C-alpha positions in Angstrom: 2.6 -12.9 -32.8 4.0 -16.1 -31.4 3.9 -19.5 -33.2 1.2 -21.3 -31.2 2.1 -24.8 -32.5 5.6 -24.5 -31.1 4.6 -24.2 -27.5 3.0 -26.3 -24.7 0.8 -24.3 -22.4 1.0 -25.0 -18.7 -1.2 -23.0 -16.3 -1.3 -23.3 -12.6 -4.2 -22.6 -10.2 -2.4 -21.5 -7.0 -3.4 -22.3 -3.4 -1.8 -22.1 0.0 -1.2 -25.8 0.4 -1.2 -27.2 -3.1 -1.3 -26.1 -6.8 -3.2 -27.6 -9.7 -1.6 -27.5 -13.2 -3.3 -28.1 -16.5 -1.4 -28.6 -19.8 -3.0 -27.9 -23.2 -1.7 -27.7 -26.7 -2.2 -25.1 -29.4 -5.6 -26.7 -30.3 -6.8 -26.3 -26.7 -6.7 -30.0 -26.2 -6.1 -30.9 -22.5 -3.0 -33.1 -22.3 -2.8 -33.6 -18.6 -3.3 -32.4 -15.1 -0.8 -32.3 -12.2 -1.5 -31.7 -8.6 1.5 -30.9 -6.4 2.3 -29.4 -3.0 3.3 -25.7 -2.6 6.9 -26.3 -1.5 10.2 -26.2 -3.3 10.9 -29.9 -2.9 7.8 -30.7 -5.0 8.6 -28.3 -7.8 11.3 -30.5 -9.3 8.9 -33.4 -9.6 6.4 -31.1 -11.2 8.9 -30.1 -13.9 9.7 -33.8 -14.5 6.0 -34.5 -15.0 5.8 -31.6 -17.5 8.9 -32.9 -19.4 7.2 -36.2 -20.0 4.5 -34.4 -22.0 6.8 -32.2 -24.0 7.4 -33.5 -27.5 10.4 -32.7 -29.6 10.3 -29.1 -31.0 7.9 -27.9 -28.3 8.7 -25.4 -25.6 6.6 -25.3 -22.4 5.4 -21.9 -21.2 3.9 -21.3 -17.8 1.1 -19.0 -16.7 0.5 -18.0 -13.1 -2.1 -15.6 -11.7 -0.5 -14.7 -8.3 3.3 -14.3 -8.6 3.6 -12.2 -5.5 1.7 -14.4 -3.0 1.1 -18.2 -3.0 2.7 -18.5 -6.4 5.9 -16.5 -5.7 8.0 -19.5 -4.8 7.0 -21.4 -7.9 7.5 -18.4 -10.2 11.0 -17.9 -8.7 11.8 -21.6 -9.1 10.7 -21.7 -12.7 12.5 -18.5 -13.7 15.7 -19.8 -12.0 15.4 -22.9 -14.2 15.2 -20.8 -17.4 11.5 -21.4 -18.0 9.2 -18.8 -19.7 6.8 -17.7 -17.0 3.9 -15.3 -17.7 1.8 -13.4 -15.2 -1.9 -13.7 -16.0 -4.3 -11.0 -14.7 -7.1 -12.6 -12.7 -9.6 -10.4 -14.5 -8.7 -12.2 -17.7 -9.2 -15.7 -16.4 -12.5 -14.6 -14.6 -13.8 -13.2 -18.0 -12.8 -16.5 -19.6 -14.8 -18.5 -17.1 -17.8 -16.3 -17.5 -17.7 -16.5 -21.3 -18.9 -20.1 -21.3 -22.6 -21.0 -21.3 -22.2 -23.3 -18.3 -20.5 -21.5 -15.4 -18.5 -23.8 -13.2 -15.8 -23.4 -10.6 -13.1 -25.9 -9.7 -9.3 -25.9 -9.5 -8.7 -27.8 -12.7 -11.3 -25.6 -14.6 -9.7 -22.4 -13.3 -6.3 -23.7 -14.4 -7.7 -24.5 -17.9 -9.1 -21.0 -18.2 -5.7 -19.6 -17.4 -4.2 -21.9 -20.0 -6.5 -20.6 -22.6 -5.6 -17.0 -21.8 -1.9 -18.1 -22.0 -2.5 -19.6 -25.4 -4.4 -16.6 -26.9 -2.5 -13.7 -25.3 1.1 -15.1 -24.8 2.7 -12.2 -26.6 0.8 -9.6 -24.6 1.2 -11.1 -21.1 4.0 -9.6 -18.9 6.9 -11.8 -17.8 6.8 -12.9 -14.2 9.9 -11.4 -12.6 9.8 -11.8 -8.8 12.3 -9.6 -7.2 13.2 -10.3 -3.6 14.0 -6.6 -2.9 10.8 -5.2 -4.2 8.8 -8.0 -2.6 10.4 -7.3 0.8 9.6 -3.6 0.5 6.0 -4.5 -0.4 5.7 -6.8 2.7 7.1 -4.1 5.0 4.7 -1.5 3.6 1.8 -3.9 4.1 3.0 -4.6 7.7 3.3 -0.9 8.4 -0.2 -0.2 7.1 -1.6 -2.9 9.3 0.2 -1.5 12.4 -1.1 2.1 11.6 -4.6 0.8 11.2 -4.4 -1.1 14.5 -3.1 2.1 16.1 -6.1 4.1 14.9 -8.5 1.5 16.3 -6.7 1.6 19.7 -6.7 5.4 19.8 -10.5 5.4 19.2 -10.9 2.9 22.0 -8.8 5.1 24.3 -10.8 8.1 23.4 -14.0 6.3 24.5 -12.5 5.4 27.9 -11.0 8.8 28.6 -14.2 10.6 27.7 -15.8 8.9 30.7 -12.8 9.2 33.0 -11.6 12.7 32.1 -14.4 14.7 30.4 -11.9 17.5 29.7 -9.0 15.2 28.7 -8.6 16.9 25.3 -7.4 20.1 27.2 -4.7 18.1 29.0 -2.3 17.5 26.1 -2.2 18.5 22.4 -2.2 14.8 21.3 -3.9 11.9 23.1 -1.1 9.5 22.0 1.9 11.8 22.6 4.7 10.5 24.7 3.9 12.5 27.8 0.1 11.9 27.4 0.5 8.1 27.2 2.7 8.2 30.3 0.1 10.1 32.2 -2.8 7.8 31.1 -0.7 4.8 32.1 0.2 6.3 35.5 -3.2 7.9 36.2 -5.8 6.0 34.2 -8.6 7.7 36.1 -9.1 10.6 38.5 -9.3 8.2 41.4 -5.6 7.5 40.9 -4.9 11.3 41.4 -6.5 11.4 44.9 -3.9 12.6 47.3 -1.5 13.6 44.6 -0.1 17.1 45.2 0.9 19.7 42.6 4.5 19.1 43.4 4.2 15.3 42.9 2.4 15.6 39.6 4.9 18.2 38.4 7.8 16.0 39.3 6.1 13.1 37.3 5.4 15.3 34.3 8.9 16.7 34.2 10.4 13.2 34.2 8.2 11.8 31.4 8.4 14.9 29.3 12.1 15.4 29.7 11.6 18.7 31.5 9.2 20.3 29.0 6.1 20.2 31.2 6.0 22.7 34.1 4.1 23.5 37.2 1.6 25.3 35.1 0.6 22.1 33.3 0.2 20.2 36.6 -2.0 22.9 38.1 -4.1 23.0 34.9 -4.7 19.2 34.9 -5.7 19.1 38.6 -8.0 22.1 38.1 -9.8 20.5 35.1 -10.2 17.2 37.0 -11.8 19.1 39.9 -14.1 21.0 37.6 -15.2 17.7 35.9 -16.5 16.3 39.2 -16.7 12.7 40.4 -16.4 10.3 37.4 -15.8 7.1 39.4 -18.1 4.3 38.2 -18.8 0.7 39.2 -15.9 -1.7 38.4 -13.5 1.2 38.1 -10.5 -1.0 38.5 -11.5 -2.9 35.4 -11.8 0.3 33.5 -8.4 1.4 34.7 -7.0 -1.8 33.5 -8.5 -1.2 30.0 -6.8 2.2 29.7 -3.4 0.7 30.9 -3.8 -2.1 28.4 -4.6 0.2 25.5 -1.6 2.5 26.4 0.8 -0.5 26.5 -0.4 -1.7 23.1 -0.1 1.8 21.6 3.4 2.1 22.9 4.2 -1.4 21.5 2.7 -0.4 18.1 4.8 2.8 18.0 8.0 0.7 18.6 7.0 -1.8 15.9 6.3 1.0 13.4 9.7 2.4 14.2 11.4 -0.9 13.5 9.5 -1.4 10.2 10.5 2.1 9.1 14.2 1.4 9.9 14.0 -1.8 7.8 12.4 0.2 5.0 15.1 2.8 5.1 17.8 0.2 4.9 16.2 -1.5 1.9 15.3 1.7 0.1 19.0 2.7 0.3 19.8 -0.3 -1.8 17.6 0.9 -4.7 19.3 4.3 -4.6 16.2 6.2 -5.7 15.9 9.9 -4.8 12.1 10.2 -4.6 12.3 12.1 -1.3 13.8 15.0 -3.2 10.3 16.0 -4.3 8.2 18.0 -1.9 5.6 15.9 -0.2 7.5 12.6 -0.5 9.0 11.1 2.6 10.3 7.6 3.4 6.7 6.2 3.9 5.3 7.7 0.7 8.4 6.7 -1.3 8.3 3.1 -0.1 4.5 2.9 -0.8 5.1 4.2 -4.4 7.8 1.5 -4.9 5.6 -1.2 -3.4 2.8 -0.2 -5.8 4.9 0.2 -8.9 7.5 -2.4 -8.3 10.3 -2.6 -10.9 9.6 0.5 -13.1 11.4 -1.2 -16.0 8.4 -3.4 -16.5 6.6 -0.3 -17.9 7.8 0.7 -21.4 6.8 4.3 -20.8 5.0 6.6 -18.4 1.7 6.1 -20.3 1.6 2.4 -19.3 2.3 3.4 -15.7 -0.6 5.9 -15.8 -2.9 3.3 -17.1 -1.8 0.8 -14.5 -2.5 3.4 -11.8 -6.0 4.1 -13.2 -5.0 7.8 -14.0 -5.2 7.7 -17.8 -8.7 8.3 -19.2 -10.5 5.4 -20.9 -12.4 5.8 -24.2 -16.0 4.6 -24.4 -17.8 4.8 -27.7 -20.0 3.0 -30.2 -21.3 3.8 -33.7 -18.6 6.5 -34.2 -19.6 8.4 -31.1 -17.9 8.3 -27.8 -15.8 10.2 -25.3 -13.0 9.7 -22.8 -14.1 9.1 -19.2 -12.3 8.9 -15.9 -11.0 5.4 -15.3 -12.2 3.5 -12.3 -9.8 0.6 -13.0 -6.2 0.1 -12.2 -4.3 -0.1 -8.9 -6.5 2.0 -6.6 -3.9 2.1 -3.8 -1.4 3.6 -6.2 -4.1 5.9 -7.5 -4.7 7.2 -4.0 -1.0 7.8 -3.5 -0.7 10.0 -6.6 -3.9 11.8 -5.6 -2.6 12.6 -2.1 0.7 13.7 -3.6 -1.1 16.0 -6.1 -3.0 17.6 -3.2 0.2 18.3 -1.4 1.8 19.9 -4.4 -1.0 22.6 -4.6 -1.3 23.2 -0.9 -0.3 26.5 0.6 2.0 26.7 3.7 0.0 28.1 6.7 2.8 30.2 8.1 4.3 31.8 5.0 1.1 31.6 2.8 3.4 30.5 -0.1 2.7 27.5 -2.3 4.6 24.4 -1.4 5.3 23.8 -5.1 4.9 27.1 -7.1 5.1 25.3 -10.4 2.3 22.9 -9.8 0.3 25.6 -8.0 0.5 27.8 -11.1 -0.4 24.9 -13.3 -3.4 24.1 -11.0 -4.7 27.7 -11.2 -4.3 27.6 -14.9 -6.5 24.5 -15.3 -9.1 26.1 -13.0 -9.2 29.2 -15.2 -9.6 26.9 -18.3 -12.9 25.8 -16.8 -11.9 22.5 -15.2 -13.2 21.5 -11.8 -10.9 21.1 -8.9 -11.0 17.3 -9.2 -10.2 17.5 -12.9 -7.3 19.9 -12.3 -5.9 17.5 -9.7 -6.1 14.6 -12.2 -4.0 16.7 -14.6 -1.4 17.1 -11.9 -1.5 13.4 -11.1 -0.8 12.7 -14.7 2.2 15.0 -14.7 3.4 13.5 -11.5 3.3 10.0 -13.1 5.7 11.3 -15.8 8.0 12.8 -13.2 8.0 9.8 -10.8 8.6 7.4 -13.8 11.6 9.4 -14.9 13.0 9.7 -11.4 12.8 6.0 -10.9 14.0 4.9 -14.3 17.0 7.2 -14.3 17.5 7.4 -10.5 17.6 11.2 -10.6 16.6 13.8 -8.1 13.7 16.2 -8.4 14.8 19.8 -9.1 12.2 22.5 -8.4 12.3 25.0 -11.3 13.1 28.6 -10.2 10.0 30.6 -10.4 8.8 33.8 -8.7 7.0 32.9 -5.6 3.7 34.8 -5.2 2.0 35.0 -1.8 -1.5 33.5 -1.9 -4.1 35.9 -0.4 
């Protein structure tokens, strides 16, 4: 337990343009309020204002809700100047606001609620340790997710247009957004653009854009399907052609941007020297997403804390001496989804060889099913084991070594 009377509690309600700080003492008496701009040049003045309120023998401690967004610069500035900075979970300050008879909402009241949490739970709040490397990886992962989401929306729009232009377009190419397919849609956005095009000309075009992988057979097949579809030309066809060309150019641009982001991710990941991709099912994208969700693994004393943070550890609900553990719906849901998808991959069976991708986890999964657990419950058990493994791999920077077991073909 910390000695409350030896500290001054400074909490900050964070915003994009400005911050509002409230200072209280150990008796929850409000000593002052400071409003300052969210820029490094104003942080020094803010510290001077705090120093004026600090009496001899008192140590100021700071509490911030968002140390990864609007409050990141301030958290970095305070830690660089040797100040004690704590990260306050927004759920705690929200509960503090709701605990009062009269509910109110203002910047100074929000800051005061954060200060009260800081006063009562100082020993239990995590230190704010903004790391530029982890933060940069988080931003790159966020950027990639946004690009992938935009690509999905563009593909759906392209499907709609092509379903009108080329009713049999799904038979043209295996993937609608493949390199050859995109080149074809851009060059021939509708059947009207194919009028007068011979098999030889189309073959020459396909050979060039596919690096000689598409043959005369493919050109004949496309022209045959177009003829069987009939006349699909509609009013304002030129505008519809433009839409297809625009979507294709945006998809191509998105692919280039995703490639750039992944190259940046690869470079930053090499600085951490983790070997997460040594585990089956973990590639660069999954590894970077795990690191973005977990951050510095040293902030978790053990794997149990990480499991609770990810919402994988069960939560006990009880009253009057009766109760039971239930599945948690709390925690970091994005990180929870990552561990779920990884667990599914561990128990999957390869289509060609019909062998489990990870025989150890597959055997463990089958064991849990025989014990009477549902498939979902068995996957949660695997997720919990994966947390232990990932935690150890990140903490000690070790590689995953698949135990040697007899591989049994799955019938």
